[in-house]
Steps between C-alpha positions, in 0.01 A plus 500: 500500500426459875294191609268518792404789721721765655524542877254786488258317285512198739452721800195668330337170405544371848354804672147586402510839673547773223630747766796273563586522136586866547790421735843449337807368673808729489837533670335741759213260570149500369386803309130572467358609173485874538268551204200396700350783698383394841121515536423542133363217299614583143489249217834453336532523120757339268775696332319433173182669634717793630647544152137561365477831698570806283633752750641823353596845601247767400496874537178666625399777251167588657328424831161599638261412774203306367188704592277318741760264627662511843858400401529424125744680278491469120845515336620511136831315493763506220681167438704618193310307234155565630301692762257328748252605756541385860258532791639469849374560851786720606322836589547433869874507447563709186351816350461445131743777400772326714493202258534700178835488333636221714589134400342208674485115470184368329348160413366519150354152424244501788146432388337853436237609749272804536485704817227758530446463122871567421703215334830422661741353239791448725585497880744704688715299742520618865622378830304513821657518838363352834323817577309510165712771335530448123798606287496472119813318378750719301825400338808601703676641198370661180396233240319531180122484495392156388802333661411142589511403876640157580 
C-alpha cells in the first residue's frame, strides 16, 4: 500500500485554485480539462450520482399539441414494459406527427411535473445549438425500446 500523497495530490493540496486542478501534465505539455464548457457554470456530479439517472430509449406512439399552449407537445411513449406520458416544449421545432413512430432518448426518474394540467412522467432529451435550435436525441442504430442508456 502506498504511503503519502501522489505527485498530483501534493500539487492539488499546494494549489488552492480549483481551475488549476483541471490541468494535467502530459508528454505534449499541459492539457486543459475539455469537459468544462467555457462560459458555463455547471455543477459537477459524481459517477455515483450519474448512475442514479434512468435514461432509456422510448418509442413515441402518440403525439399532440396541448390546446392553449404555445409550444407544448403531449406524447405517449412505449418503454417496452410500460407506457408513459411526456410533455415537451418542442412545437417550435417539431410537428407532433413527426415524432410518432420514432425512438428517442428519455430520462425516466425525473420528478413528475404538470404542464398546463398535463402530467409529464418522463423527459425527452434534446440538444440545443448556439442559435437556439433544438434536436431531440435519437439512437444512431435501431435498438429495442426500453434499452438503458449509459
